[in-house]
PAVO-171320 format. One record per residue: x, y, z of N, C-alpha, C in turn; residue number from 1. Coordinates in steps of 0.2 Angstrom, whole numbers, plus 5000, padded with zeros to 4 digits. Layout:
N
{{X, Y, Z}, {X, Y, Z}, {X, Y, Z}, NUM}
...
***
This chain:
318
{{4970, 5111, 4910}, {4975, 5106, 4914}, {4980, 5110, 4917}, 1}
{{4981, 5110, 4924}, {4987, 5113, 4927}, {4994, 5110, 4925}, 2}
{{4998, 5115, 4922}, {5005, 5113, 4920}, {5009, 5113, 4927}, 3}
{{5011, 5107, 4929}, {5014, 5107, 4936}, {5022, 5106, 4935}, 4}
{{5024, 5105, 4929}, {5031, 5106, 4928}, {5033, 5107, 4921}, 5}
{{5039, 5109, 4919}, {5040, 5111, 4912}, {5048, 5108, 4911}, 6}
{{5048, 5104, 4906}, {5054, 5101, 4904}, {5060, 5106, 4902}, 7}
{{5057, 5111, 4898}, {5062, 5116, 4895}, {5065, 5121, 4900}, 8}
{{5061, 5122, 4906}, {5063, 5127, 4910}, {5067, 5124, 4916}, 9}
{{5066, 5118, 4917}, {5069, 5115, 4923}, {5072, 5109, 4922}, 10}
{{5079, 5108, 4922}, {5082, 5102, 4921}, {5086, 5100, 4928}, 11}
{{5086, 5093, 4929}, {5091, 5091, 4934}, {5096, 5087, 4931}, 12}
{{5102, 5088, 4933}, {5108, 5085, 4930}, {5111, 5080, 4935}, 13}
{{5111, 5074, 4933}, {5114, 5069, 4938}, {5120, 5066, 4934}, 14}
{{5126, 5065, 4937}, {5131, 5062, 4934}, {5132, 5055, 4935}, 15}
{{5134, 5051, 4930}, {5135, 5044, 4931}, {5141, 5043, 4934}, 16}
{{5141, 5039, 4940}, {5147, 5038, 4944}, {5152, 5034, 4940}, 17}
{{5150, 5029, 4937}, {5154, 5025, 4933}, {5158, 5029, 4928}, 18}
{{5155, 5034, 4925}, {5158, 5038, 4920}, {5163, 5043, 4923}, 19}
{{5161, 5045, 4929}, {5165, 5050, 4932}, {5172, 5047, 4934}, 20}
{{5172, 5041, 4935}, {5178, 5037, 4937}, {5183, 5036, 4931}, 21}
{{5180, 5037, 4925}, {5184, 5036, 4918}, {5188, 5042, 4917}, 22}
{{5194, 5040, 4914}, {5199, 5045, 4913}, {5197, 5050, 4907}, 23}
{{5192, 5048, 4903}, {5190, 5052, 4898}, {5183, 5055, 4899}, 24}
{{5182, 5056, 4906}, {5175, 5059, 4908}, {5174, 5066, 4905}, 25}
{{5168, 5067, 4902}, {5167, 5074, 4900}, {5160, 5076, 4903}, 26}
{{5160, 5080, 4908}, {5154, 5081, 4912}, {5148, 5083, 4909}, 27}
{{5148, 5087, 4903}, {5141, 5088, 4900}, {5139, 5083, 4895}, 28}
{{5144, 5079, 4892}, {5142, 5074, 4888}, {5139, 5068, 4892}, 29}
{{5142, 5067, 4898}, {5140, 5061, 4902}, {5135, 5062, 4907}, 30}
{{5132, 5068, 4908}, {5127, 5069, 4912}, {5120, 5067, 4909}, 31}
{{5115, 5067, 4914}, {5109, 5065, 4911}, {5103, 5070, 4914}, 32}
{{5098, 5070, 4910}, {5092, 5074, 4912}, {5088, 5070, 4916}, 33}
{{5087, 5070, 4923}, {5083, 5066, 4927}, {5076, 5065, 4925}, 34}
{{5073, 5071, 4923}, {5066, 5071, 4922}, {5065, 5067, 4915}, 35}
{{5069, 5068, 4910}, {5068, 5065, 4904}, {5069, 5057, 4905}, 36}
{{5074, 5055, 4909}, {5074, 5048, 4910}, {5068, 5045, 4914}, 37}
{{5065, 5049, 4919}, {5059, 5047, 4922}, {5054, 5046, 4917}, 38}
{{5053, 5051, 4913}, {5047, 5050, 4908}, {5048, 5044, 4903}, 39}
{{5055, 5043, 4901}, {5056, 5038, 4897}, {5055, 5031, 4900}, 40}
{{5056, 5031, 4907}, {5055, 5025, 4911}, {5047, 5023, 4910}, 41}
{{5043, 5029, 4911}, {5036, 5028, 4911}, {5034, 5026, 4904}, 42}
{{5037, 5028, 4899}, {5035, 5026, 4892}, {5037, 5019, 4891}, 43}
{{5043, 5017, 4893}, {5045, 5010, 4893}, {5040, 5005, 4895}, 44}
{{5037, 5007, 4901}, {5032, 5003, 4904}, {5025, 5003, 4900}, 45}
{{5024, 5007, 4895}, {5018, 5007, 4891}, {5019, 5002, 4886}, 46}
{{5025, 5000, 4884}, {5025, 4995, 4879}, {5023, 4988, 4881}, 47}
{{5020, 4984, 4876}, {5017, 4978, 4877}, {5023, 4973, 4880}, 48}
{{5021, 4969, 4885}, {5026, 4964, 4888}, {5031, 4967, 4892}, 49}
{{5030, 4973, 4894}, {5035, 4976, 4899}, {5035, 4973, 4906}, 50}
{{5041, 4972, 4908}, {5041, 4969, 4915}, {5048, 4971, 4918}, 51}
{{5048, 4970, 4925}, {5055, 4972, 4928}, {5060, 4967, 4925}, 52}
{{5059, 4961, 4924}, {5064, 4956, 4921}, {5066, 4958, 4914}, 53}
{{5061, 4960, 4910}, {5063, 4961, 4903}, {5067, 4968, 4903}, 54}
{{5065, 4973, 4906}, {5068, 4979, 4906}, {5075, 4978, 4909}, 55}
{{5076, 4975, 4915}, {5083, 4974, 4917}, {5087, 4970, 4913}, 56}
{{5084, 4965, 4909}, {5088, 4961, 4904}, {5091, 4965, 4898}, 57}
{{5086, 4970, 4896}, {5088, 4974, 4891}, {5094, 4979, 4892}, 58}
{{5094, 4981, 4899}, {5100, 4985, 4901}, {5106, 4981, 4903}, 59}
{{5105, 4975, 4905}, {5111, 4971, 4907}, {5115, 4969, 4901}, 60}
{{5111, 4968, 4895}, {5114, 4966, 4889}, {5117, 4972, 4885}, 61}
{{5117, 4978, 4888}, {5119, 4984, 4886}, {5116, 4986, 4879}, 62}
{{5109, 4984, 4878}, {5106, 4986, 4872}, {5105, 4994, 4872}, 63}
{{5105, 4997, 4878}, {5104, 5004, 4878}, {5109, 5007, 4884}, 64}
{{5110, 5013, 4883}, {5114, 5017, 4889}, {5109, 5020, 4893}, 65}
{{5107, 5026, 4891}, {5101, 5029, 4895}, {5095, 5026, 4894}, 66}
{{5090, 5027, 4899}, {5083, 5024, 4898}, {5080, 5028, 4891}, 67}
{{5081, 5034, 4891}, {5078, 5038, 4885}, {5081, 5036, 4878}, 68}
{{5086, 5032, 4878}, {5088, 5029, 4872}, {5084, 5023, 4869}, 69}
{{5080, 5021, 4874}, {5076, 5014, 4872}, {5069, 5016, 4869}, 70}
{{5068, 5022, 4869}, {5061, 5024, 4866}, {5062, 5029, 4861}, 71}
{{5056, 5030, 4857}, {5057, 5035, 4851}, {5054, 5042, 4854}, 72}
{{5055, 5047, 4850}, {5053, 5054, 4852}, {5046, 5054, 4853}, 73}
{{5042, 5051, 4848}, {5035, 5050, 4848}, {5032, 5047, 4855}, 74}
{{5036, 5042, 4857}, {5034, 5038, 4863}, {5035, 5042, 4869}, 75}
{{5040, 5046, 4869}, {5042, 5051, 4874}, {5037, 5056, 4875}, 76}
{{5035, 5059, 4869}, {5030, 5065, 4870}, {5023, 5062, 4872}, 77}
{{5021, 5056, 4870}, {5015, 5053, 4872}, {5015, 5052, 4880}, 78}
{{5021, 5049, 4882}, {5021, 5048, 4889}, {5022, 5055, 4893}, 79}
{{5025, 5060, 4890}, {5026, 5066, 4893}, {5019, 5069, 4895}, 80}
{{5014, 5069, 4890}, {5007, 5072, 4891}, {5003, 5068, 4896}, 81}
{{5004, 5061, 4895}, {5000, 5057, 4900}, {5002, 5057, 4907}, 82}
{{5009, 5058, 4908}, {5012, 5059, 4914}, {5010, 5065, 4918}, 83}
{{5010, 5070, 4914}, {5008, 5077, 4917}, {5000, 5076, 4919}, 84}
{{4996, 5073, 4915}, {4989, 5072, 4917}, {4988, 5068, 4923}, 85}
{{4992, 5063, 4924}, {4992, 5058, 4930}, {4994, 5062, 4936}, 86}
{{5000, 5066, 4935}, {5003, 5069, 4941}, {4998, 5075, 4943}, 87}
{{4994, 5078, 4939}, {4990, 5084, 4941}, {4984, 5081, 4945}, 88}
{{4983, 5075, 4945}, {4978, 5072, 4949}, {4980, 5068, 4955}, 89}
{{4987, 5067, 4955}, {4990, 5063, 4961}, {4990, 5067, 4967}, 90}
{{4990, 5063, 4973}, {4990, 5066, 4979}, {4997, 5070, 4980}, 91}
{{5002, 5068, 4977}, {5009, 5072, 4978}, {5008, 5079, 4974}, 92}
{{5005, 5079, 4969}, {5004, 5085, 4965}, {5010, 5089, 4962}, 93}
{{5016, 5085, 4962}, {5022, 5088, 4959}, {5026, 5082, 4956}, 94}
{{5031, 5084, 4952}, {5035, 5079, 4949}, {5039, 5075, 4954}, 95}
{{5038, 5068, 4953}, {5041, 5064, 4959}, {5049, 5064, 4959}, 96}
{{5051, 5062, 4964}, {5058, 5062, 4965}, {5060, 5054, 4964}, 97}
{{5066, 5053, 4961}, {5068, 5046, 4960}, {5076, 5046, 4959}, 98}
{{5078, 5040, 4961}, {5085, 5038, 4960}, {5086, 5034, 4954}, 99}
{{5091, 5035, 4950}, {5092, 5032, 4943}, {5098, 5027, 4943}, 100}
{{5097, 5021, 4941}, {5103, 5017, 4940}, {5109, 5020, 4937}, 101}
{{5115, 5018, 4940}, {5121, 5021, 4937}, {5123, 5028, 4939}, 102}
{{5118, 5031, 4944}, {5120, 5038, 4946}, {5123, 5037, 4953}, 103}
{{5125, 5042, 4956}, {5129, 5042, 4962}, {5125, 5040, 4968}, 104}
{{5118, 5042, 4968}, {5114, 5041, 4974}, {5110, 5034, 4973}, 105}
{{5111, 5030, 4968}, {5107, 5024, 4967}, {5110, 5019, 4973}, 106}
{{5106, 5016, 4977}, {5108, 5011, 4982}, {5112, 5005, 4979}, 107}
{{5118, 5004, 4981}, {5122, 4999, 4979}, {5118, 4992, 4980}, 108}
{{5115, 4992, 4986}, {5112, 4985, 4987}, {5107, 4983, 4982}, 109}
{{5104, 4988, 4979}, {5099, 4986, 4974}, {5102, 4982, 4968}, 110}
{{5108, 4983, 4967}, {5112, 4979, 4962}, {5112, 4972, 4963}, 111}
{{5111, 4970, 4969}, {5111, 4963, 4971}, {5104, 4959, 4969}, 112}
{{5099, 4963, 4967}, {5093, 4960, 4965}, {5094, 4957, 4958}, 113}
{{5089, 4951, 4957}, {5090, 4948, 4951}, {5089, 4952, 4945}, 114}
{{5084, 4957, 4946}, {5082, 4961, 4941}, {5083, 4968, 4943}, 115}
{{5089, 4971, 4943}, {5090, 4978, 4946}, {5085, 4983, 4943}, 116}
{{5083, 4987, 4947}, {5078, 4993, 4945}, {5082, 4998, 4941}, 117}
{{5079, 5001, 4936}, {5082, 5007, 4933}, {5080, 5013, 4936}, 118}
{{5074, 5013, 4939}, {5071, 5019, 4943}, {5068, 5017, 4950}, 119}
{{5069, 5021, 4955}, {5066, 5020, 4961}, {5063, 5026, 4963}, 120}
{{5057, 5027, 4964}, {5054, 5033, 4966}, {5054, 5034, 4974}, 121}
{{5055, 5040, 4976}, {5055, 5040, 4983}, {5052, 5047, 4986}, 122}
{{5050, 5047, 4992}, {5048, 5053, 4995}, {5051, 5053, 5003}, 123}
{{5055, 5058, 5005}, {5057, 5058, 5012}, {5065, 5058, 5012}, 124}
{{5067, 5055, 5017}, {5075, 5055, 5019}, {5078, 5050, 5015}, 125}
{{5081, 5051, 5009}, {5085, 5046, 5005}, {5091, 5044, 5009}, 126}
{{5094, 5047, 5013}, {5100, 5045, 5017}, {5098, 5038, 5021}, 127}
{{5092, 5037, 5022}, {5090, 5031, 5026}, {5092, 5025, 5022}, 128}
{{5093, 5025, 5015}, {5095, 5020, 5011}, {5102, 5018, 5012}, 129}
{{5106, 5023, 5015}, {5113, 5021, 5017}, {5114, 5017, 5023}, 130}
{{5109, 5016, 5027}, {5110, 5013, 5033}, {5111, 5006, 5032}, 131}
{{5117, 5003, 5034}, {5118, 4996, 5034}, {5114, 4992, 5039}, 132}
{{5112, 4995, 5044}, {5108, 4992, 5049}, {5101, 4993, 5048}, 133}
{{5099, 4990, 5042}, {5092, 4990, 5040}, {5089, 4983, 5040}, 134}
{{5083, 4982, 5043}, {5081, 4975, 5043}, {5073, 4975, 5041}, 135}
{{5071, 4970, 5037}, {5064, 4970, 5035}, {5060, 4966, 5040}, 136}
{{5054, 4968, 5042}, {5050, 4964, 5046}, {5043, 4963, 5042}, 137}
{{5042, 4957, 5041}, {5036, 4956, 5036}, {5032, 4950, 5039}, 138}
{{5026, 4949, 5036}, {5021, 4944, 5038}, {5014, 4945, 5035}, 139}
{{5010, 4941, 5038}, {5003, 4941, 5035}, {4999, 4947, 5036}, 140}
{{4994, 4948, 5032}, {4990, 4954, 5033}, {4985, 4953, 5038}, 141}
{{4984, 4947, 5040}, {4979, 4945, 5045}, {4982, 4941, 5051}, 142}
{{4986, 4944, 5055}, {4990, 4941, 5060}, {4986, 4939, 5066}, 143}
{{4988, 4934, 5070}, {4985, 4933, 5076}, {4987, 4938, 5081}, 144}
{{4984, 4938, 5087}, {4986, 4943, 5092}, {4993, 4941, 5095}, 145}
{{4995, 4935, 5095}, {5002, 4933, 5097}, {5007, 4936, 5092}, 146}
{{5005, 4935, 5086}, {5009, 4938, 5080}, {5010, 4945, 5081}, 147}
{{5005, 4949, 5083}, {5006, 4956, 5084}, {5011, 4957, 5089}, 148}
{{5010, 4954, 5095}, {5014, 4955, 5101}, {5021, 4953, 5099}, 149}
{{5022, 4948, 5096}, {5029, 4946, 5094}, {5032, 4951, 5089}, 150}
{{5028, 4954, 5085}, {5031, 4959, 5080}, {5033, 4965, 5084}, 151}
{{5029, 4967, 5088}, {5030, 4973, 5092}, {5036, 4972, 5097}, 152}
{{5037, 4966, 5100}, {5043, 4965, 5104}, {5049, 4965, 5100}, 153}
{{5049, 4962, 5094}, {5055, 4962, 5090}, {5057, 4968, 5088}, 154}
{{5052, 4972, 5085}, {5054, 4979, 5083}, {5057, 4983, 5088}, 155}
{{5054, 4983, 5094}, {5057, 4987, 5100}, {5064, 4985, 5101}, 156}
{{5066, 4979, 5101}, {5072, 4976, 5102}, {5077, 4979, 5097}, 157}
{{5075, 4979, 5091}, {5079, 4981, 5085}, {5080, 4988, 5085}, 158}
{{5075, 4992, 5087}, {5076, 5000, 5087}, {5080, 5001, 5093}, 159}
{{5080, 4998, 5098}, {5085, 4999, 5104}, {5092, 4998, 5101}, 160}
{{5093, 4994, 5096}, {5100, 4993, 5093}, {5101, 4997, 5087}, 161}
{{5097, 5002, 5086}, {5098, 5007, 5081}, {5097, 5004, 5074}, 162}
{{5092, 4999, 5073}, {5091, 4997, 5067}, {5085, 5001, 5064}, 163}
{{5086, 5002, 5057}, {5080, 5005, 5053}, {5076, 5000, 5051}, 164}
{{5069, 5001, 5053}, {5064, 4995, 5052}, {5061, 4996, 5045}, 165}
{{5061, 4991, 5041}, {5059, 4992, 5034}, {5053, 4987, 5033}, 166}
{{5048, 4989, 5030}, {5042, 4985, 5029}, {5038, 4988, 5023}, 167}
{{5032, 4984, 5022}, {5028, 4986, 5015}, {5022, 4990, 5016}, 168}
{{5021, 4992, 5022}, {5015, 4997, 5023}, {5008, 4993, 5022}, 169}
{{5008, 4987, 5022}, {5002, 4983, 5021}, {4998, 4983, 5028}, 170}
{{4992, 4980, 5027}, {4989, 4978, 5034}, {4993, 4973, 5038}, 171}
{{4991, 4973, 5044}, {4994, 4967, 5048}, {5001, 4968, 5050}, 172}
{{5005, 4964, 5049}, {5012, 4964, 5052}, {5016, 4970, 5050}, 173}
{{5015, 4972, 5043}, {5019, 4978, 5041}, {5017, 4984, 5045}, 174}
{{5010, 4985, 5046}, {5008, 4991, 5049}, {5011, 4991, 5056}, 175}
{{5010, 4985, 5060}, {5013, 4985, 5067}, {5020, 4986, 5067}, 176}
{{5024, 4984, 5062}, {5031, 4986, 5062}, {5033, 4993, 5061}, 177}
{{5029, 4996, 5056}, {5030, 5004, 5055}, {5028, 5008, 5062}, 178}
{{5022, 5006, 5064}, {5019, 5010, 5070}, {5024, 5009, 5076}, 179}
{{5026, 5003, 5077}, {5030, 5002, 5083}, {5037, 5006, 5082}, 180}
{{5040, 5006, 5076}, {5046, 5009, 5075}, {5045, 5017, 5077}, 181}
{{5039, 5019, 5075}, {5038, 5027, 5076}, {5037, 5028, 5083}, 182}
{{5033, 5023, 5087}, {5032, 5024, 5094}, {5038, 5024, 5098}, 183}
{{5043, 5020, 5095}, {5050, 5020, 5099}, {5055, 5025, 5097}, 184}
{{5052, 5030, 5093}, {5057, 5035, 5090}, {5062, 5033, 5086}, 185}
{{5061, 5027, 5082}, {5066, 5024, 5078}, {5065, 5027, 5071}, 186}
{{5068, 5024, 5066}, {5068, 5026, 5059}, {5065, 5020, 5055}, 187}
{{5061, 5022, 5050}, {5057, 5017, 5046}, {5057, 5019, 5039}, 188}
{{5057, 5013, 5035}, {5056, 5014, 5027}, {5051, 5010, 5025}, 189}
{{5046, 5013, 5021}, {5041, 5009, 5018}, {5042, 5008, 5011}, 190}
{{5042, 5001, 5009}, {5043, 5000, 5002}, {5036, 4997, 4999}, 191}
{{5033, 5002, 4995}, {5026, 5000, 4994}, {5025, 4997, 4987}, 192}
{{5019, 4994, 4986}, {5017, 4991, 4979}, {5013, 4995, 4975}, 193}
{{5012, 5001, 4976}, {5008, 5006, 4972}, {5012, 5012, 4971}, 194}
{{5010, 5016, 4966}, {5014, 5022, 4965}, {5014, 5027, 4971}, 195}
{{5019, 5031, 4971}, {5021, 5035, 4977}, {5014, 5039, 4978}, 196}
{{5010, 5041, 4974}, {5005, 5046, 4975}, {4998, 5042, 4977}, 197}
{{4999, 5035, 4978}, {4993, 5031, 4980}, {4993, 5030, 4987}, 198}
{{4987, 5029, 4990}, {4987, 5027, 4997}, {4984, 5020, 4998}, 199}
{{4988, 5015, 5000}, {4985, 5008, 5000}, {4988, 5005, 5006}, 200}
{{4984, 5002, 5010}, {4977, 5002, 5011}, {4975, 5009, 5013}, 201}
{{4969, 5011, 5012}, {4967, 5018, 5013}, {4967, 5020, 5021}, 202}
{{4966, 5015, 5025}, {4967, 5016, 5032}, {4974, 5018, 5035}, 203}
{{4979, 5017, 5030}, {4986, 5019, 5032}, {4988, 5025, 5029}, 204}
{{4983, 5029, 5027}, {4985, 5036, 5024}, {4989, 5040, 5028}, 205}
{{4987, 5041, 5035}, {4991, 5045, 5039}, {4997, 5043, 5041}, 206}
{{4998, 5036, 5041}, {5004, 5033, 5043}, {5009, 5034, 5037}, 207}
{{5006, 5033, 5031}, {5010, 5034, 5025}, {5013, 5041, 5024}, 208}
{{5008, 5046, 5026}, {5010, 5053, 5026}, {5016, 5055, 5031}, 209}
{{5015, 5052, 5037}, {5020, 5053, 5042}, {5027, 5050, 5040}, 210}
{{5027, 5044, 5036}, {5033, 5041, 5034}, {5036, 5045, 5028}, 211}
{{5032, 5048, 5024}, {5034, 5052, 5018}, {5038, 5058, 5021}, 212}
{{5035, 5061, 5026}, {5037, 5067, 5029}, {5043, 5067, 5033}, 213}
{{5044, 5062, 5037}, {5049, 5061, 5042}, {5054, 5055, 5042}, 214}
{{5052, 5051, 5037}, {5056, 5045, 5036}, {5057, 5044, 5029}, 215}
{{5055, 5038, 5026}, {5056, 5037, 5019}, {5051, 5032, 5016}, 216}
{{5049, 5034, 5010}, {5044, 5030, 5006}, {5047, 5029, 5000}, 217}
{{5047, 5022, 4997}, {5050, 5021, 4991}, {5045, 5017, 4987}, 218}
{{5045, 5017, 4980}, {5041, 5013, 4976}, {5044, 5012, 4969}, 219}
{{5044, 5007, 4966}, {5046, 5005, 4959}, {5041, 5005, 4954}, 220}
{{5035, 5006, 4956}, {5029, 5006, 4952}, {5028, 5012, 4947}, 221}
{{5028, 5010, 4941}, {5027, 5016, 4936}, {5020, 5018, 4936}, 222}
{{5019, 5025, 4936}, {5013, 5028, 4937}, {5008, 5026, 4931}, 223}
{{5011, 5027, 4925}, {5006, 5026, 4919}, {5004, 5019, 4918}, 224}
{{5008, 5014, 4919}, {5006, 5007, 4919}, {5001, 5005, 4924}, 225}
{{5002, 5008, 4930}, {4997, 5007, 4935}, {4990, 5010, 4934}, 226}
{{4991, 5016, 4931}, {4984, 5019, 4929}, {4981, 5015, 4923}, 227}
{{4984, 5013, 4919}, {4981, 5009, 4913}, {4978, 5002, 4914}, 228}
{{4981, 4999, 4919}, {4979, 4992, 4921}, {4973, 4992, 4926}, 229}
{{4970, 4986, 4926}, {4965, 4985, 4931}, {4968, 4983, 4937}, 230}
{{4964, 4983, 4943}, {4967, 4981, 4949}, {4970, 4974, 4950}, 231}
{{4967, 4969, 4946}, {4969, 4963, 4946}, {4976, 4962, 4943}, 232}
{{4977, 4966, 4938}, {4984, 4966, 4935}, {4989, 4969, 4939}, 233}
{{4987, 4974, 4942}, {4992, 4978, 4947}, {4994, 4974, 4953}, 234}
{{4991, 4969, 4954}, {4993, 4965, 4960}, {5000, 4962, 4960}, 235}
{{5002, 4961, 4953}, {5009, 4958, 4953}, {5015, 4963, 4955}, 236}
{{5013, 4969, 4956}, {5018, 4974, 4958}, {5020, 4973, 4966}, 237}
{{5015, 4969, 4969}, {5017, 4968, 4977}, {5022, 4963, 4978}, 238}
{{5022, 4957, 4975}, {5028, 4953, 4975}, {5034, 4956, 4973}, 239}
{{5034, 4960, 4968}, {5040, 4963, 4965}, {5043, 4968, 4970}, 240}
{{5039, 4971, 4974}, {5042, 4976, 4979}, {5045, 4972, 4985}, 241}
{{5043, 4965, 4986}, {5046, 4961, 4991}, {5053, 4960, 4989}, 242}
{{5054, 4959, 4983}, {5061, 4957, 4981}, {5065, 4964, 4982}, 243}
{{5063, 4969, 4981}, {5066, 4976, 4982}, {5067, 4977, 4989}, 244}
{{5062, 4975, 4993}, {5063, 4976, 5000}, {5069, 4972, 5003}, 245}
{{5069, 4966, 5001}, {5075, 4962, 5003}, {5081, 4964, 5001}, 246}
{{5082, 4967, 4995}, {5088, 4969, 4992}, {5091, 4975, 4996}, 247}
{{5086, 4979, 4999}, {5088, 4986, 5002}, {5090, 4984, 5009}, 248}
{{5089, 4978, 5012}, {5091, 4977, 5019}, {5096, 4972, 5020}, 249}
{{5099, 4972, 5026}, {5103, 4967, 5029}, {5100, 4960, 5029}, 250}
{{5094, 4960, 5031}, {5090, 4954, 5032}, {5083, 4955, 5033}, 251}
{{5079, 4949, 5032}, {5072, 4949, 5033}, {5070, 4944, 5039}, 252}
{{5065, 4947, 5043}, {5062, 4943, 5048}, {5055, 4941, 5046}, 253}
{{5053, 4935, 5046}, {5046, 4933, 5044}, {5043, 4932, 5051}, 254}
{{5037, 4935, 5053}, {5034, 4934, 5059}, {5029, 4929, 5059}, 255}
{{5024, 4930, 5054}, {5019, 4925, 5053}, {5017, 4925, 5045}, 256}
{{5016, 4919, 5042}, {5014, 4919, 5035}, {5011, 4912, 5034}, 257}
{{5006, 4912, 5029}, {5003, 4906, 5027}, {5007, 4903, 5021}, 258}
{{5004, 4897, 5019}, {5008, 4893, 5014}, {5008, 4897, 5007}, 259}
{{5003, 4902, 5006}, {5003, 4905, 4999}, {5005, 4913, 5000}, 260}
{{5007, 4914, 5006}, {5009, 4922, 5007}, {5014, 4925, 5002}, 261}
{{5013, 4931, 5001}, {5018, 4934, 4996}, {5024, 4935, 5000}, 262}
{{5024, 4935, 5007}, {5030, 4935, 5011}, {5035, 4930, 5008}, 263}
{{5033, 4925, 5006}, {5038, 4919, 5004}, {5042, 4921, 4998}, 264}
{{5039, 4926, 4994}, {5043, 4929, 4988}, {5049, 4932, 4991}, 265}
{{5048, 4936, 4996}, {5054, 4939, 4999}, {5059, 4934, 5002}, 266}
{{5056, 4929, 5005}, {5060, 4924, 5008}, {5065, 4921, 5002}, 267}
{{5062, 4919, 4997}, {5066, 4917, 4991}, {5071, 4922, 4989}, 268}
{{5069, 4928, 4988}, {5073, 4934, 4986}, {5079, 4935, 4991}, 269}
{{5078, 4934, 4997}, {5083, 4935, 5002}, {5089, 4930, 5002}, 270}
{{5087, 4924, 5001}, {5092, 4919, 5000}, {5096, 4920, 4993}, 271}
{{5092, 4921, 4988}, {5095, 4923, 4981}, {5100, 4928, 4982}, 272}
{{5098, 4934, 4986}, {5103, 4940, 4986}, {5108, 4939, 4992}, 273}
{{5108, 4933, 4995}, {5113, 4932, 5000}, {5112, 4937, 5006}, 274}
{{5105, 4938, 5008}, {5104, 4942, 5014}, {5102, 4937, 5019}, 275}
{{5102, 4939, 5025}, {5100, 4935, 5031}, {5092, 4934, 5031}, 276}
{{5090, 4928, 5032}, {5083, 4926, 5032}, {5082, 4923, 5039}, 277}
{{5077, 4926, 5043}, {5075, 4924, 5050}, {5068, 4922, 5050}, 278}
{{5066, 4917, 5053}, {5059, 4914, 5054}, {5058, 4913, 5061}, 279}
{{5053, 4916, 5064}, {5051, 4915, 5071}, {5049, 4908, 5072}, 280}
{{5051, 4906, 5078}, {5050, 4899, 5080}, {5042, 4897, 5079}, 281}
{{5038, 4902, 5081}, {5031, 4900, 5081}, {5028, 4898, 5074}, 282}
{{5032, 4900, 5069}, {5030, 4898, 5062}, {5031, 4890, 5061}, 283}
{{5037, 4888, 5064}, {5039, 4881, 5064}, {5034, 4876, 5068}, 284}
{{5031, 4879, 5073}, {5026, 4876, 5078}, {5020, 4874, 5075}, 285}
{{5018, 4878, 5069}, {5012, 4876, 5066}, {5012, 4871, 5061}, 286}
{{5009, 4865, 5063}, {5010, 4859, 5059}, {5007, 4859, 5052}, 287}
{{5003, 4864, 5051}, {5000, 4864, 5044}, {5004, 4868, 5039}, 288}
{{5010, 4871, 5042}, {5014, 4874, 5037}, {5021, 4870, 5036}, 289}
{{5022, 4870, 5029}, {5028, 4866, 5027}, {5034, 4871, 5025}, 290}
{{5032, 4877, 5024}, {5037, 4882, 5021}, {5043, 4883, 5026}, 291}
{{5042, 4884, 5033}, {5047, 4885, 5038}, {5053, 4880, 5037}, 292}
{{5051, 4874, 5037}, {5056, 4869, 5037}, {5060, 4869, 5030}, 293}
{{5056, 4870, 5025}, {5059, 4871, 5018}, {5064, 4876, 5018}, 294}
{{5063, 4882, 5021}, {5068, 4888, 5020}, {5073, 4887, 5025}, 295}
{{5072, 4884, 5031}, {5077, 4882, 5036}, {5083, 4878, 5032}, 296}
{{5080, 4873, 5029}, {5085, 4868, 5025}, {5089, 4872, 5020}, 297}
{{5087, 4878, 5018}, {5090, 4882, 5013}, {5095, 4887, 5016}, 298}
{{5094, 4888, 5022}, {5099, 4892, 5026}, {5096, 4897, 5030}, 299}
{{5089, 4897, 5030}, {5085, 4902, 5035}, {5087, 4900, 5042}, 300}
{{5087, 4905, 5046}, {5089, 4905, 5054}, {5082, 4905, 5058}, 301}
{{5082, 4899, 5062}, {5076, 4899, 5066}, {5077, 4903, 5072}, 302}
{{5072, 4907, 5074}, {5073, 4912, 5079}, {5068, 4911, 5085}, 303}
{{5072, 4909, 5091}, {5069, 4908, 5097}, {5068, 4914, 5101}, 304}
{{5074, 4918, 5101}, {5074, 4924, 5104}, {5079, 4929, 5101}, 305}
{{5079, 4935, 5103}, {5083, 4940, 5100}, {5090, 4939, 5099}, 306}
{{5093, 4934, 5103}, {5100, 4932, 5102}, {5101, 4929, 5096}, 307}
{{5096, 4925, 5094}, {5097, 4921, 5087}, {5098, 4926, 5081}, 308}
{{5096, 4932, 5082}, {5097, 4937, 5077}, {5103, 4941, 5078}, 309}
{{5105, 4943, 5084}, {5111, 4947, 5086}, {5117, 4943, 5085}, 310}
{{5116, 4936, 5086}, {5122, 4932, 5085}, {5125, 4932, 5077}, 311}
{{5120, 4934, 5073}, {5122, 4935, 5066}, {5125, 4942, 5064}, 312}
{{5125, 4946, 5069}, {5128, 4953, 5068}, {5135, 4953, 5066}, 313}
{{5137, 4957, 5061}, {5145, 4958, 5060}, {5148, 4961, 5066}, 314}
{{5154, 4960, 5067}, {5158, 4962, 5073}, {5157, 4969, 5075}, 315}
{{5157, 4973, 5070}, {5156, 4981, 5071}, {5150, 4983, 5074}, 316}
{{5145, 4978, 5074}, {5138, 4980, 5076}, {5137, 4978, 5084}, 317}
{{5142, 4974, 5086}, {5141, 4971, 5093}, {5143, 4976, 5098}, 318}
***
């Protein structure tokens, strides 16, 4: 097996910002080994019953400080070997990059999530997460032609206003959002529901590679848990990424979605996280849908034209 990384020869030290601000800050004692924490995160997910909610709860209750403190040395070594094997066969072929909670480059917006992530893997330009003018464009995997046209028109208007377009790289509206942003010379972030080294759907491989190279791809999905589970069990990662997508953005725009669409997970998350939630008027016009009215009553904004979105901009964006 190809040894693609070595813990003993290469360490990354990341300093906890909260501890840097303390008067008794001791740099070497308060620093962390990022690789060790990432492997520990993978080991944590191999435990029975592991979930984003459970893991977030453990750390919120201060049961542990570092992630590596939550597992045994035996669990660490087992995950270490398994992770090396998985990465050697991964399309990225090297140790993944990640931001770790409580470190200086962890996106503050993620703290607004109901279950803040301990680890967020990424590939590309991490500075895009600092963009306040980030907006999510989401919707069905099977859009109508009118839905595609509306999504393209909306993204063009937002890119002209220097927004970073965020979506989930799925078929349908997500793909339209990313592709239109690229066509317009804009910036885009893909928040995926598979590990960084996976391509899903397969037809978006080139699009994903382009985003990884020149924009930003992020994933909260643990490599080892994803590898161990069957496809049916791995489906639950997709709605979880919708919550993350909402947290990373100023607001979410729903272009088209059915009554059982995963997009509605993001709608609920947006309202919970106090993000703007926009729903295109065409959704309200479909008599068979009850969710648009439901979310409008909870604070979502009905969008007839671009002004309905721009009217919500803070003063410094106008």
